[in-house]
C-alpha positions in Angstrom: -4.3 146.0 -13.4 -1.1 147.5 -14.9 0.8 145.5 -17.7 4.4 146.3 -17.8 7.1 145.0 -20.2 11.0 145.2 -19.9 12.9 144.6 -22.7 16.7 144.5 -22.1 19.5 141.8 -23.2 21.2 142.5 -20.2 19.6 140.1 -17.8 20.7 141.5 -14.7 19.4 144.8 -15.8 16.0 143.4 -16.5 16.0 141.5 -13.1 17.0 144.6 -11.3 14.2 146.6 -13.0 11.5 144.0 -12.5 12.3 143.7 -8.7 12.4 147.5 -8.3 9.1 148.1 -10.4 7.3 145.2 -8.2 8.5 146.7 -5.1 6.9 150.1 -6.2 3.7 148.8 -7.3 3.3 146.8 -4.2 4.0 149.9 -2.0 1.3 151.7 -4.0 -1.1 148.7 -3.6 -1.3 148.6 -7.5 -2.1 145.2 -9.3 0.4 144.7 -11.7 1.8 141.9 -14.2 5.5 142.3 -15.5 6.8 140.3 -18.5 10.8 140.4 -19.2 12.2 139.9 -22.5 15.8 139.8 -23.6 15.1 140.7 -27.3 13.2 143.2 -29.1 11.8 140.8 -31.6 10.5 138.7 -28.7 8.5 141.5 -27.4 7.1 142.6 -30.8 6.1 138.9 -31.3 4.3 138.9 -28.2 2.4 142.5 -28.9 1.5 141.1 -32.3 0.1 138.0 -30.7 -2.3 140.3 -28.9 -0.8 141.2 -25.5 -1.3 144.6 -24.5 1.1 146.8 -22.3 0.5 149.8 -20.5 4.2 150.7 -19.7 7.1 149.4 -21.5 10.9 150.1 -20.4 12.9 149.4 -23.7 16.7 149.3 -23.9 18.3 150.9 -26.8 21.3 149.0 -27.6 20.8 145.3 -28.3 24.2 143.3 -28.9 22.7 140.4 -30.8 20.2 142.3 -32.9 20.5 144.5 -35.9 17.4 146.8 -34.6 18.0 149.2 -32.0 15.6 150.2 -29.2 14.2 153.3 -31.3 13.3 151.1 -34.3 11.6 148.6 -32.1 9.9 151.3 -30.3 8.5 152.5 -33.7 7.4 148.9 -34.3 5.6 148.8 -30.9 3.6 151.9 -31.5 2.7 150.5 -35.1 1.6 147.1 -33.6 -0.3 148.7 -30.9 -2.0 151.1 -33.6 -1.9 154.1 -31.6 0.1 156.1 -29.1 -1.5 155.3 -26.2 1.4 152.8 -24.7 4.0 154.7 -22.5 7.5 153.9 -23.3 10.7 154.3 -21.2 13.8 154.1 -22.9 16.8 152.9 -20.9 20.6 153.1 -21.9 24.3 153.5 -20.9 24.3 156.3 -23.3 22.7 159.8 -23.2 23.4 160.8 -26.8 19.8 159.2 -28.0 17.6 161.8 -26.4 16.8 163.5 -29.7 16.5 160.6 -31.7 13.7 159.6 -29.3 11.6 163.0 -29.9 9.1 161.6 -32.6 8.4 158.7 -30.5 7.5 160.9 -27.5 8.7 158.4 -24.7 7.5 158.9 -21.2 11.1 159.1 -19.9 14.6 158.1 -20.7 16.6 156.5 -17.7 20.3 156.3 -18.0 22.1 153.0 -16.5 23.2 152.4 -14.1 19.4 152.6 -13.1 18.5 154.4 -9.8 15.5 153.4 -7.6 14.2 157.0 -7.1 14.2 157.8 -10.9 12.2 154.5 -11.4 9.9 155.5 -8.7 9.3 159.0 -10.2 8.9 157.5 -13.7 6.0 155.4 -12.3 4.5 158.1 -10.5 4.5 160.4 -13.8 2.9 157.2 -15.5 0.1 157.1 -12.9 -0.5 161.0 -12.9 -1.0 160.6 -16.9 -3.1 157.7 -16.7 -5.5 159.3 -14.5 -5.8 162.2 -17.0 -6.0 159.4 -19.8 -9.0 157.9 -18.2 -11.0 161.2 -18.1 -14.3 161.0 -19.7 -16.0 163.3 -22.5 -19.7 164.0 -22.1 -22.1 165.2 -24.6 -26.0 165.1 -25.4 -27.6 163.5 -28.3 -31.3 164.1 -28.3 -32.5 163.7 -24.7 -29.6 161.5 -24.0 -26.5 162.4 -22.2 -23.4 160.1 -23.4 -19.9 159.6 -22.1 -16.8 158.4 -23.9 -13.4 158.0 -22.4 -10.6 160.4 -23.8 -8.5 157.3 -24.2 -10.8 156.2 -27.0 -11.1 159.1 -28.9 -8.7 160.2 -31.6 -9.9 163.5 -32.9 -13.1 165.7 -33.1 -14.2 167.0 -36.4 -16.7 169.7 -37.0 -18.7 169.6 -40.2 -22.4 170.8 -41.2 -23.2 172.1 -37.5 -22.3 168.6 -36.2 -19.4 167.2 -34.2 -18.3 163.9 -35.4 -15.8 161.9 -32.8 -13.4 159.6 -34.6 -12.7 156.6 -32.2 -9.8 154.2 -32.0 -11.9 151.2 -32.8 -12.9 153.0 -36.2 -16.4 154.1 -35.3 -17.6 157.6 -35.5 -20.0 159.2 -33.3 -21.8 162.4 -33.9 -24.0 165.2 -32.2 -24.9 168.6 -33.0 -22.6 171.2 -31.3 -20.0 173.9 -31.7 -16.5 172.8 -31.6 -15.2 175.9 -30.0 -17.7 175.5 -27.1 -16.9 171.9 -26.2 -13.2 172.9 -26.3 -13.7 175.8 -23.8 -16.0 173.7 -21.7 -14.4 170.6 -21.6 -11.4 169.6 -24.2 -8.9 172.4 -22.7 -8.5 170.6 -19.5 -7.5 167.4 -21.5 -4.4 167.0 -23.7 -6.2 168.2 -26.6 -4.9 170.4 -29.4 -7.4 172.8 -30.9 -5.8 173.0 -34.6 -8.4 174.3 -36.7 -11.9 175.6 -36.6 -12.9 172.1 -37.7 -10.5 169.9 -35.7 -9.4 169.3 -32.4 -6.8 166.5 -31.9 -6.0 164.2 -28.6 -2.2 164.6 -28.1 -1.8 160.8 -27.7 -2.5 159.9 -31.3 -0.4 162.4 -32.9 2.6 160.9 -34.5 4.3 164.0 -36.1 3.6 167.8 -35.9 4.8 170.0 -39.0 4.2 173.3 -39.9 0.9 173.3 -41.5 -0.3 169.7 -40.5 -0.4 166.9 -38.0 0.1 163.6 -39.2 -1.9 161.0 -36.8 -0.6 157.6 -35.4 -2.0 155.4 -38.1 0.7 157.2 -40.5 -2.0 157.8 -43.0 -4.3 160.5 -41.6 -3.1 164.4 -41.9 -4.9 167.1 -40.6 -4.3 170.8 -41.3 -3.4 173.3 -38.7 -4.9 176.7 -39.5 -2.3 179.5 -40.1 -3.6 181.7 -37.2 -3.4 178.5 -34.8 0.1 177.5 -35.8 2.1 179.1 -33.0 -0.5 178.5 -30.4 -0.7 174.8 -31.6 3.2 174.1 -31.5 3.4 176.0 -28.0 0.6 173.9 -26.5 2.2 170.7 -28.1 5.4 171.3 -26.4 4.0 172.3 -22.9 2.1 168.9 -23.2 5.4 167.2 -24.1 7.4 168.9 -21.3 4.7 167.8 -18.6 4.6 164.3 -19.8 8.4 164.1 -20.0 8.9 165.5 -16.4 12.4 164.6 -15.4 13.7 163.6 -18.9 
């Protein structure tokens, strides 16, 4: 089941997009639910009440609201407490693309909407989702354990142990080498090896700076090793480019 939200104060655009998405998901035989909102505040209230969306199509300009779509997108990210939700911005104007950078949208669709571009956006989302459901495997004692990558924020190496920091606040640990698990497993996922002690899931990075990363909780910052800065930035933008195919 894929849950989708459409937020656009132009009712005809919302209806058009809902129809196109329903047709695309039906052709792909994918179960789906689509909620349509005409205001950003209504979308935010629904999320704050506990509704989770996998994919959100969000207009940038709202005639009757002070907040624009960029600000609403930021509120959505904060309300969901992570960067896992995929956001597609839509607008009559293309001038906003650079303002959207820090929110790392899945795509930007210019109005009038084109069915083919909506379809390609859905296909990109599905490709990313498959990667997001991949599992990380590790051994603890005689047991082999698994965690879904979507639940992992970052890995920390300390005192010969690897600590896995999870979205729900828990921390799992096991004996091992961060470099070894990165080479054997993590490099095939969208994970940045930023420091001898840290490897971070791209989906939970809010901001990348010269010498540190700020995570999606906007409180935790992790250092980037001087000898890894160039590689980290290159890998970060490579993942972003892959995620934003067609942007």
